[in-house]
LOLUM-638343 format. One record per residue (C-alpha): residue number from 1; residue in three letters; x, y, z. Coordinates in steps of 0.5 Angstrom, whole numbers, padded with zeros to 4 digits, always signed. Example, Ala and Ser with C-alpha at 12.3 -4.5 7.8 and 13.67 -1.06 7.14 Angstrom:
% residues 2
[atom 1 'Ala' [+0025 -0009 +0016]] [atom 2 'Ser' [+0027 -0002 +0014]] 
% end
This chain:
% residues 441
[atom 1 'Met' [+0175 +0274 +0173]] [atom 2 'Asp' [+0181 +0278 +0169]] [atom 3 'Ala' [+0180 +0274 +0163]] [atom 4 'Val' [+0173 +0276 +0163]] [atom 5 'Leu' [+0175 +0283 +0164]] [atom 6 'Gly' [+0180 +0284 +0159]] [atom 7 'Gly' [+0175 +0281 +0154]] [atom 8 'Glu' [+0170 +0287 +0156]] [atom 9 'Asp' [+0176 +0292 +0156]] [atom 10 'Asp' [+0177 +0290 +0148]] [atom 11 'Ala' [+0170 +0290 +0147]] [atom 12 'Ser' [+0169 +0297 +0150]] [atom 13 'Gln' [+0175 +0300 +0147]] [atom 14 'Ala' [+0174 +0297 +0140]] [atom 15 'Gln' [+0167 +0300 +0141]] [atom 16 'Arg' [+0169 +0307 +0142]] [atom 17 'Ala' [+0174 +0306 +0136]] [atom 18 'Ser' [+0168 +0304 +0132]] [atom 19 'Leu' [+0163 +0310 +0134]] [atom 20 'Thr' [+0169 +0315 +0133]] [atom 21 'Val' [+0170 +0312 +0126]] [atom 22 'Phe' [+0163 +0312 +0125]] [atom 23 'Ala' [+0162 +0320 +0127]] [atom 24 'Ile' [+0168 +0321 +0122]] [atom 25 'Arg' [+0165 +0317 +0116]] [atom 26 'Ile' [+0158 +0321 +0117]] [atom 27 'Val' [+0161 +0327 +0117]] [atom 28 'Ser' [+0165 +0325 +0111]] [atom 29 'Ala' [+0159 +0323 +0108]] [atom 30 'Ala' [+0156 +0329 +0108]] [atom 31 'Ile' [+0162 +0332 +0105]] [atom 32 'Ala' [+0163 +0327 +0100]] [atom 33 'Phe' [+0156 +0328 +0098]] [atom 34 'Leu' [+0156 +0336 +0098]] [atom 35 'Thr' [+0162 +0335 +0093]] [atom 36 'Gln' [+0159 +0330 +0089]] [atom 37 'Val' [+0153 +0334 +0088]] [atom 38 'Ala' [+0157 +0340 +0087]] [atom 39 'Leu' [+0161 +0336 +0082]] [atom 40 'Ala' [+0155 +0334 +0078]] [atom 41 'Arg' [+0152 +0341 +0078]] [atom 42 'Leu' [+0158 +0344 +0075]] [atom 43 'Met' [+0160 +0339 +0070]] [atom 44 'Gly' [+0154 +0336 +0067]] [atom 45 'Val' [+0152 +0329 +0067]] [atom 46 'Phe' [+0157 +0326 +0062]] [atom 47 'Asp' [+0163 +0330 +0064]] [atom 48 'Tyr' [+0161 +0328 +0071]] [atom 49 'Gly' [+0161 +0320 +0069]] [atom 50 'Val' [+0167 +0321 +0066]] [atom 51 'Phe' [+0170 +0324 +0072]] [atom 52 'Val' [+0167 +0319 +0077]] [atom 53 'Phe' [+0169 +0313 +0073]] [atom 54 'Val' [+0176 +0315 +0073]] [atom 55 'Trp' [+0177 +0317 +0080]] [atom 56 'Val' [+0174 +0311 +0082]] [atom 57 'Ala' [+0179 +0307 +0078]] [atom 58 'Met' [+0185 +0311 +0081]] [atom 59 'Ile' [+0182 +0310 +0088]] [atom 60 'Ile' [+0182 +0302 +0087]] [atom 61 'Ile' [+0189 +0302 +0083]] [atom 62 'Gly' [+0192 +0306 +0089]] [atom 63 'Asn' [+0190 +0301 +0094]] [atom 64 'Leu' [+0192 +0296 +0090]] [atom 65 'Ser' [+0199 +0298 +0089]] [atom 66 'Cys' [+0200 +0298 +0096]] [atom 67 'Leu' [+0200 +0290 +0096]] [atom 68 'Gly' [+0197 +0289 +0102]] [atom 69 'Phe' [+0202 +0292 +0107]] [atom 70 'Gln' [+0197 +0297 +0109]] [atom 71 'Thr' [+0194 +0292 +0113]] [atom 72 'Ala' [+0200 +0288 +0114]] [atom 73 'Val' [+0202 +0294 +0119]] [atom 74 'Ile' [+0195 +0292 +0122]] [atom 75 'Arg' [+0197 +0285 +0123]] [atom 76 'Phe' [+0204 +0286 +0126]] [atom 77 'Leu' [+0205 +0292 +0129]] [atom 78 'Pro' [+0200 +0291 +0135]] [atom 79 'Gln' [+0204 +0285 +0136]] [atom 80 'Tyr' [+0211 +0288 +0136]] [atom 81 'Arg' [+0208 +0293 +0141]] [atom 82 'Ala' [+0206 +0288 +0145]] [atom 83 'Arg' [+0212 +0284 +0145]] [atom 84 'Ala' [+0216 +0291 +0146]] [atom 85 'Asp' [+0220 +0289 +0140]] [atom 86 'Leu' [+0221 +0296 +0138]] [atom 87 'Asp' [+0226 +0295 +0133]] [atom 88 'His' [+0222 +0291 +0128]] [atom 89 'Leu' [+0217 +0296 +0129]] [atom 90 'Arg' [+0221 +0302 +0127]] [atom 91 'Gly' [+0223 +0297 +0121]] [atom 92 'Leu' [+0216 +0295 +0119]] [atom 93 'Ile' [+0213 +0303 +0119]] [atom 94 'Val' [+0220 +0305 +0115]] [atom 95 'Ser' [+0220 +0299 +0110]] [atom 96 'Gly' [+0212 +0299 +0109]] [atom 97 'Arg' [+0212 +0307 +0107]] [atom 98 'Ala' [+0218 +0306 +0102]] [atom 99 'Phe' [+0215 +0299 +0099]] [atom 100 'Val' [+0208 +0303 +0097]] [atom 101 'Leu' [+0211 +0309 +0094]] [atom 102 'Thr' [+0216 +0305 +0090]] [atom 103 'Thr' [+0211 +0300 +0087]] [atom 104 'Ala' [+0205 +0305 +0086]] [atom 105 'Thr' [+0210 +0310 +0083]] [atom 106 'Ala' [+0212 +0304 +0078]] [atom 107 'Ile' [+0204 +0303 +0077]] [atom 108 'Ala' [+0203 +0310 +0075]] [atom 109 'Ala' [+0208 +0310 +0070]] [atom 110 'Leu' [+0205 +0304 +0067]] [atom 111 'Thr' [+0198 +0307 +0067]] [atom 112 'Ile' [+0200 +0313 +0064]] [atom 113 'Ala' [+0204 +0309 +0059]] [atom 114 'Ile' [+0198 +0305 +0057]] [atom 115 'Ala' [+0193 +0310 +0057]] [atom 116 'Trp' [+0197 +0315 +0052]] [atom 117 'Leu' [+0201 +0310 +0048]] [atom 118 'Gly' [+0194 +0306 +0047]] [atom 119 'Arg' [+0190 +0312 +0046]] [atom 120 'Ala' [+0187 +0310 +0039]] [atom 121 'His' [+0184 +0304 +0042]] [atom 122 'Phe' [+0180 +0307 +0048]] [atom 123 'Asp' [+0174 +0313 +0048]] [atom 124 'Ala' [+0178 +0319 +0047]] [atom 125 'His' [+0174 +0323 +0053]] [atom 126 'Tyr' [+0178 +0318 +0058]] [atom 127 'Val' [+0185 +0319 +0055]] [atom 128 'Leu' [+0187 +0325 +0058]] [atom 129 'Pro' [+0183 +0324 +0065]] [atom 130 'Phe' [+0187 +0317 +0067]] [atom 131 'Val' [+0193 +0320 +0065]] [atom 132 'Ile' [+0192 +0326 +0070]] [atom 133 'Gly' [+0189 +0321 +0075]] [atom 134 'Ala' [+0195 +0317 +0075]] [atom 135 'Leu' [+0199 +0322 +0078]] [atom 136 'Ala' [+0195 +0322 +0085]] [atom 137 'Leu' [+0197 +0314 +0085]] [atom 138 'Pro' [+0203 +0315 +0089]] [atom 139 'Met' [+0200 +0319 +0095]] [atom 140 'Ile' [+0194 +0315 +0095]] [atom 141 'Ser' [+0198 +0309 +0096]] [atom 142 'Leu' [+0202 +0313 +0102]] [atom 143 'Gly' [+0196 +0315 +0104]] [atom 144 'Asp' [+0193 +0308 +0105]] [atom 145 'Ala' [+0199 +0306 +0108]] [atom 146 'Leu' [+0199 +0312 +0113]] [atom 147 'Asp' [+0192 +0310 +0115]] [atom 148 'Gly' [+0194 +0303 +0116]] [atom 149 'Thr' [+0200 +0305 +0121]] [atom 150 'Ala' [+0195 +0310 +0125]] [atom 151 'Arg' [+0190 +0305 +0125]] [atom 152 'Ala' [+0195 +0300 +0128]] [atom 153 'Asn' [+0196 +0305 +0134]] [atom 154 'Gly' [+0188 +0306 +0135]] [atom 155 'Trp' [+0188 +0313 +0132]] [atom 156 'Pro' [+0182 +0313 +0128]] [atom 157 'Val' [+0182 +0320 +0127]] [atom 158 'Arg' [+0189 +0321 +0124]] [atom 159 'Ala' [+0187 +0315 +0120]] [atom 160 'Leu' [+0181 +0317 +0117]] [atom 161 'Gly' [+0180 +0324 +0118]] [atom 162 'Pro' [+0185 +0326 +0112]] [atom 163 'Thr' [+0183 +0321 +0107]] [atom 164 'Tyr' [+0175 +0322 +0108]] [atom 165 'Ile' [+0174 +0329 +0111]] [atom 166 'Val' [+0181 +0333 +0109]] [atom 167 'Arg' [+0182 +0331 +0102]] [atom 168 'Pro' [+0174 +0332 +0100]] [atom 169 'Leu' [+0174 +0339 +0103]] [atom 170 'Leu' [+0180 +0340 +0099]] [atom 171 'Ile' [+0177 +0338 +0092]] [atom 172 'Leu' [+0171 +0342 +0094]] [atom 173 'Ala' [+0176 +0349 +0096]] [atom 174 'Phe' [+0180 +0348 +0089]] [atom 175 'Leu' [+0174 +0347 +0085]] [atom 176 'Ala' [+0170 +0353 +0088]] [atom 177 'Ala' [+0177 +0357 +0086]] [atom 178 'Ala' [+0178 +0354 +0079]] [atom 179 'His' [+0170 +0356 +0079]] [atom 180 'Ala' [+0172 +0363 +0081]] [atom 181 'Met' [+0178 +0364 +0076]] [atom 182 'Gly' [+0173 +0363 +0070]] [atom 183 'Val' [+0176 +0356 +0069]] [atom 184 'Ala' [+0171 +0351 +0065]] [atom 185 'Ile' [+0169 +0345 +0071]] [atom 186 'Asp' [+0170 +0339 +0067]] [atom 187 'Ala' [+0172 +0332 +0068]] [atom 188 'Val' [+0180 +0334 +0066]] [atom 189 'Thr' [+0179 +0340 +0072]] [atom 190 'Gly' [+0175 +0336 +0077]] [atom 191 'Leu' [+0181 +0331 +0076]] [atom 192 'Val' [+0187 +0336 +0077]] [atom 193 'Cys' [+0183 +0339 +0083]] [atom 194 'Ala' [+0183 +0332 +0086]] [atom 195 'Val' [+0190 +0330 +0085]] [atom 196 'Leu' [+0193 +0337 +0088]] [atom 197 'Ala' [+0188 +0335 +0094]] [atom 198 'Thr' [+0191 +0328 +0094]] [atom 199 'Tyr' [+0198 +0331 +0095]] [atom 200 'Ala' [+0197 +0336 +0100]] [atom 201 'Thr' [+0193 +0331 +0104]] [atom 202 'Thr' [+0198 +0326 +0104]] [atom 203 'Val' [+0203 +0330 +0106]] [atom 204 'Gly' [+0200 +0333 +0111]] [atom 205 'Gln' [+0198 +0326 +0114]] [atom 206 'Phe' [+0205 +0324 +0113]] [atom 207 'Val' [+0207 +0330 +0118]] [atom 208 'Val' [+0202 +0329 +0123]] [atom 209 'Val' [+0203 +0321 +0124]] [atom 210 'Ser' [+0210 +0321 +0124]] [atom 211 'Ser' [+0210 +0326 +0129]] [atom 212 'Ser' [+0205 +0322 +0133]] [atom 213 'Leu' [+0210 +0316 +0132]] [atom 214 'Gly' [+0216 +0320 +0134]] [atom 215 'Arg' [+0212 +0321 +0141]] [atom 216 'Arg' [+0210 +0314 +0142]] [atom 217 'Tyr' [+0216 +0310 +0140]] [atom 218 'Pro' [+0223 +0312 +0142]] [atom 219 'Asp' [+0228 +0313 +0136]] [atom 220 'Gly' [+0233 +0307 +0136]] [atom 221 'Ala' [+0235 +0301 +0131]] [atom 222 'Arg' [+0231 +0299 +0125]] [atom 223 'Arg' [+0231 +0291 +0124]] [atom 224 'Thr' [+0227 +0288 +0118]] [atom 225 'Ala' [+0223 +0282 +0117]] [atom 226 'Phe' [+0221 +0283 +0110]] [atom 227 'Pro' [+0220 +0276 +0107]] [atom 228 'Leu' [+0216 +0275 +0113]] [atom 229 'Trp' [+0212 +0281 +0112]] [atom 230 'Leu' [+0211 +0280 +0104]] [atom 231 'Ser' [+0209 +0272 +0106]] [atom 232 'Val' [+0203 +0276 +0110]] [atom 233 'Ala' [+0202 +0282 +0105]] [atom 234 'Leu' [+0201 +0279 +0099]] [atom 235 'Pro' [+0195 +0274 +0101]] [atom 236 'Ile' [+0192 +0280 +0105]] [atom 237 'Phe' [+0193 +0284 +0098]] [atom 238 'Leu' [+0189 +0278 +0095]] [atom 239 'Val' [+0183 +0279 +0100]] [atom 240 'Glu' [+0183 +0286 +0100]] [atom 241 'Gly' [+0184 +0287 +0093]] [atom 242 'Phe' [+0179 +0282 +0091]] [atom 243 'Phe' [+0174 +0285 +0096]] [atom 244 'Phe' [+0175 +0293 +0094]] [atom 245 'Leu' [+0174 +0290 +0087]] [atom 246 'Leu' [+0168 +0287 +0089]] [atom 247 'Ile' [+0165 +0293 +0092]] [atom 248 'Asn' [+0166 +0297 +0086]] [atom 249 'Ala' [+0165 +0292 +0080]] [atom 250 'Asp' [+0159 +0295 +0079]] [atom 251 'Val' [+0161 +0302 +0078]] [atom 252 'Leu' [+0167 +0299 +0073]] [atom 253 'Met' [+0162 +0295 +0069]] [atom 254 'Val' [+0157 +0300 +0068]] [atom 255 'Gly' [+0163 +0304 +0066]] [atom 256 'Ala' [+0165 +0299 +0061]] [atom 257 'Leu' [+0159 +0297 +0058]] [atom 258 'Met' [+0155 +0304 +0058]] [atom 259 'Arg' [+0155 +0311 +0057]] [atom 260 'Pro' [+0159 +0316 +0062]] [atom 261 'Asp' [+0152 +0319 +0063]] [atom 262 'Asp' [+0149 +0312 +0066]] [atom 263 'Val' [+0156 +0312 +0070]] [atom 264 'Ala' [+0154 +0318 +0073]] [atom 265 'Val' [+0147 +0316 +0075]] [atom 266 'Tyr' [+0149 +0309 +0078]] [atom 267 'Phe' [+0155 +0313 +0082]] [atom 268 'Ala' [+0150 +0318 +0085]] [atom 269 'Thr' [+0146 +0312 +0087]] [atom 270 'Val' [+0151 +0309 +0090]] [atom 271 'Lys' [+0154 +0315 +0094]] [atom 272 'Thr' [+0147 +0317 +0097]] [atom 273 'Leu' [+0148 +0309 +0100]] [atom 274 'Ala' [+0154 +0312 +0103]] [atom 275 'Leu' [+0152 +0312 +0110]] [atom 276 'Val' [+0149 +0305 +0110]] [atom 277 'His' [+0156 +0303 +0108]] [atom 278 'Phe' [+0160 +0307 +0113]] [atom 279 'Val' [+0157 +0303 +0119]] [atom 280 'Tyr' [+0160 +0297 +0116]] [atom 281 'Phe' [+0167 +0300 +0115]] [atom 282 'Ala' [+0167 +0304 +0122]] [atom 283 'Val' [+0166 +0297 +0125]] [atom 284 'Lys' [+0171 +0294 +0121]] [atom 285 'Ala' [+0177 +0300 +0122]] [atom 286 'Gly' [+0175 +0300 +0129]] [atom 287 'Val' [+0176 +0293 +0131]] [atom 288 'Ala' [+0182 +0290 +0126]] [atom 289 'His' [+0187 +0291 +0130]] [atom 290 'Arg' [+0183 +0288 +0136]] [atom 291 'Phe' [+0182 +0282 +0133]] [atom 292 'Ala' [+0190 +0282 +0131]] [atom 293 'Ala' [+0192 +0283 +0138]] [atom 294 'Arg' [+0188 +0277 +0140]] [atom 295 'Ile' [+0190 +0272 +0136]] [atom 296 'Glu' [+0196 +0270 +0139]] [atom 297 'Asp' [+0191 +0268 +0146]] [atom 298 'Ala' [+0191 +0261 +0148]] [atom 299 'Asp' [+0184 +0262 +0150]] [atom 300 'Lys' [+0180 +0264 +0144]] [atom 301 'Thr' [+0174 +0266 +0149]] [atom 302 'Arg' [+0175 +0274 +0149]] [atom 303 'Leu' [+0177 +0274 +0141]] [atom 304 'Arg' [+0170 +0270 +0140]] [atom 305 'Ala' [+0166 +0274 +0144]] [atom 306 'Leu' [+0169 +0281 +0141]] [atom 307 'Ala' [+0167 +0278 +0134]] [atom 308 'Arg' [+0160 +0276 +0136]] [atom 309 'Arg' [+0159 +0284 +0139]] [atom 310 'Thr' [+0162 +0287 +0132]] [atom 311 'Val' [+0156 +0283 +0128]] [atom 312 'Ser' [+0151 +0287 +0132]] [atom 313 'Trp' [+0154 +0294 +0132]] [atom 314 'Thr' [+0154 +0293 +0124]] [atom 315 'Phe' [+0147 +0290 +0123]] [atom 316 'Trp' [+0142 +0294 +0127]] [atom 317 'Pro' [+0145 +0301 +0125]] [atom 318 'Ser' [+0146 +0299 +0118]] [atom 319 'Leu' [+0138 +0297 +0118]] [atom 320 'Ala' [+0136 +0303 +0121]] [atom 321 'Met' [+0141 +0308 +0116]] [atom 322 'Ala' [+0138 +0304 +0110]] [atom 323 'Gly' [+0130 +0306 +0112]] [atom 324 'Val' [+0133 +0313 +0113]] [atom 325 'Val' [+0136 +0314 +0106]] [atom 326 'Leu' [+0130 +0310 +0102]] [atom 327 'Ala' [+0126 +0316 +0106]] [atom 328 'Val' [+0130 +0321 +0103]] [atom 329 'Gly' [+0132 +0318 +0097]] [atom 330 'Pro' [+0128 +0322 +0092]] [atom 331 'Val' [+0130 +0329 +0095]] [atom 332 'Leu' [+0138 +0326 +0095]] [atom 333 'Leu' [+0138 +0325 +0088]] [atom 334 'Ala' [+0135 +0331 +0086]] [atom 335 'Met' [+0140 +0335 +0089]] [atom 336 'Phe' [+0145 +0332 +0083]] [atom 337 'Gly' [+0140 +0334 +0078]] [atom 338 'Gly' [+0134 +0333 +0074]] [atom 339 'Glu' [+0137 +0326 +0070]] [atom 340 'Phe' [+0139 +0323 +0077]] [atom 341 'Gly' [+0132 +0321 +0080]] [atom 342 'Ala' [+0132 +0315 +0075]] [atom 343 'Gly' [+0137 +0312 +0080]] [atom 344 'Tyr' [+0132 +0312 +0086]] [atom 345 'Pro' [+0129 +0305 +0085]] [atom 346 'Leu' [+0136 +0302 +0085]] [atom 347 'Leu' [+0136 +0304 +0092]] [atom 348 'Phe' [+0132 +0299 +0094]] [atom 349 'Ile' [+0135 +0294 +0091]] [atom 350 'Leu' [+0142 +0296 +0093]] [atom 351 'Ser' [+0141 +0297 +0100]] [atom 352 'Ala' [+0138 +0291 +0101]] [atom 353 'Gly' [+0144 +0288 +0099]] [atom 354 'Val' [+0148 +0293 +0103]] [atom 355 'Val' [+0143 +0290 +0110]] [atom 356 'Ile' [+0144 +0283 +0108]] [atom 357 'Arg' [+0152 +0284 +0108]] [atom 358 'Ala' [+0152 +0287 +0115]] [atom 359 'Ala' [+0148 +0281 +0118]] [atom 360 'Val' [+0155 +0278 +0118]] [atom 361 'Gly' [+0159 +0284 +0121]] [atom 362 'Pro' [+0167 +0284 +0119]] [atom 363 'Ala' [+0167 +0277 +0118]] [atom 364 'Glu' [+0173 +0277 +0113]] [atom 365 'Ser' [+0177 +0282 +0118]] [atom 366 'Leu' [+0177 +0276 +0123]] [atom 367 'Leu' [+0179 +0271 +0118]] [atom 368 'Thr' [+0185 +0276 +0115]] [atom 369 'Met' [+0187 +0277 +0122]] [atom 370 'Ser' [+0187 +0270 +0125]] [atom 371 'Gly' [+0192 +0268 +0119]] [atom 372 'His' [+0186 +0265 +0114]] [atom 373 'His' [+0187 +0270 +0109]] [atom 374 'Gly' [+0188 +0265 +0103]] [atom 375 'Ile' [+0182 +0262 +0104]] [atom 376 'Cys' [+0179 +0269 +0104]] [atom 377 'Ala' [+0182 +0271 +0098]] [atom 378 'Ala' [+0180 +0265 +0094]] [atom 379 'Leu' [+0173 +0266 +0097]] [atom 380 'Phe' [+0173 +0274 +0094]] [atom 381 'Gly' [+0176 +0272 +0088]] [atom 382 'Ala' [+0171 +0267 +0086]] [atom 383 'Ile' [+0165 +0272 +0089]] [atom 384 'Leu' [+0169 +0278 +0084]] [atom 385 'Met' [+0168 +0273 +0078]] [atom 386 'Leu' [+0161 +0271 +0079]] [atom 387 'Asn' [+0159 +0279 +0080]] [atom 388 'Val' [+0163 +0281 +0074]] [atom 389 'Ala' [+0159 +0275 +0070]] [atom 390 'Leu' [+0153 +0277 +0073]] [atom 391 'Asn' [+0154 +0285 +0071]] [atom 392 'Ala' [+0157 +0282 +0064]] [atom 393 'Val' [+0150 +0278 +0063]] [atom 394 'Leu' [+0145 +0283 +0066]] [atom 395 'Ile' [+0147 +0290 +0064]] [atom 396 'Pro' [+0147 +0289 +0057]] [atom 397 'Val' [+0139 +0286 +0058]] [atom 398 'His' [+0137 +0291 +0064]] [atom 399 'Gly' [+0141 +0297 +0064]] [atom 400 'Leu' [+0143 +0300 +0071]] [atom 401 'Tyr' [+0138 +0295 +0074]] [atom 402 'Gly' [+0142 +0289 +0071]] [atom 403 'Ala' [+0148 +0292 +0075]] [atom 404 'Ala' [+0144 +0293 +0081]] [atom 405 'Met' [+0141 +0286 +0082]] [atom 406 'Ala' [+0148 +0283 +0080]] [atom 407 'Thr' [+0151 +0286 +0086]] [atom 408 'Phe' [+0145 +0284 +0090]] [atom 409 'Leu' [+0145 +0277 +0088]] [atom 410 'Ala' [+0153 +0276 +0089]] [atom 411 'Thr' [+0153 +0280 +0096]] [atom 412 'Ile' [+0148 +0274 +0098]] [atom 413 'Val' [+0152 +0269 +0096]] [atom 414 'Glu' [+0158 +0273 +0099]] [atom 415 'Ala' [+0155 +0273 +0106]] [atom 416 'Phe' [+0153 +0266 +0106]] [atom 417 'Ala' [+0160 +0264 +0105]] [atom 418 'Leu' [+0163 +0268 +0110]] [atom 419 'Phe' [+0159 +0266 +0115]] [atom 420 'Gln' [+0160 +0259 +0114]] [atom 421 'Leu' [+0168 +0260 +0113]] [atom 422 'Val' [+0168 +0264 +0120]] [atom 423 'Arg' [+0164 +0258 +0123]] [atom 424 'Trp' [+0168 +0252 +0120]] [atom 425 'Arg' [+0175 +0256 +0121]] [atom 426 'Ile' [+0174 +0259 +0128]] [atom 427 'Gly' [+0168 +0257 +0131]] [atom 428 'Val' [+0164 +0263 +0131]] [atom 429 'Ala' [+0157 +0264 +0129]] [atom 430 'Met' [+0158 +0271 +0126]] [atom 431 'Phe' [+0150 +0272 +0124]] [atom 432 'Val' [+0146 +0277 +0127]] [atom 433 'Phe' [+0140 +0272 +0129]] [atom 434 'Ala' [+0145 +0266 +0130]] [atom 435 'Arg' [+0145 +0263 +0137]] [atom 436 'Thr' [+0151 +0265 +0142]] [atom 437 'Arg' [+0154 +0258 +0144]] [atom 438 'Pro' [+0157 +0259 +0151]] [atom 439 'Glu' [+0164 +0258 +0149]] [atom 440 'Glu' [+0163 +0265 +0145]] [atom 441 'Gly' [+0161 +0269 +0151]] 
% end
């Protein structure tokens, strides 16, 4: 009976966390959408395309600069807390922050050097924006590390609120201030505002999370197990790095192969789908640390039961949200400007891929938290190469439709492969229409 009740408690806490995250992401989706509409209206389609291509690249590089430590914290912190090993817990938190700041600063310097010294080989309209955008990399990475620390402690508001609510609002506020002062709103101005907003947001998040940690864990000695943490972080880095590149590969490939105007239309279409994507990310953020806490259980019944529930939490809301987005898509795209209506047919292709992916839930989180990060990294690396290859073949022939089809086809392969991996390695049928075996609860 205790085991069953414990499993129900895990599921209910994870569901509450997921619902909290989903609420944050809904609010943030509205804020981000309005911010992107304002940017597109103020900049025009060409400069907006330059801005989104550079800023998406910075978000990706900043996330990758953590080298997996932001998720390694989620893996280790709950285990140290359960063992009352506060020395290692404190060491993990401090070491992780120092590590991501160091690596991100080095990568920022390298990015600036490549953009400036190699400017003769790049389109001129991208050089200065990349130099400016790279200045945000240390704070983007530190923000990701703080996000991981807060999620590991079950603090979804402190984890996601700064990045997904505060930062977009500050970008919008800085843009409004610049516009009021008569500053021309182009890609460079937008990136300056984004960099300033990132610094302000991350510093504030650092103060809030550090204060919360001080109240929960008393001061004391710090012990490090850096080789162990790095040995887990690097495979996770490969998993999440490939995954992050995968979900942004189409935007990056459109940016590499087409004009900024096309990037603008495609990105606006992807942003319109944000509410559907956020269901999956909300569930993933709410359950990852729960998966980690259950990994060392001798009896895997509760882990399997929790995993099966997360699939339903992901699929049905995603399906409903996809229907809503398709119904109001023309109105939403028209808010960006007259040129953006061309993206509406792409919504049908892209939303189908999102719903298919939702049918297997946060399967990669279960694999990563259960120690199968190596095979997961190999899978995402293969899917990323497939996605890039499909984009390279289809975009020159079919333009934006080619990019959407490439993403759709790669998503089908990804969902099927994840389902098979989880079933073979963990014994859970993570598919929304799969039958539940008795041992899964």
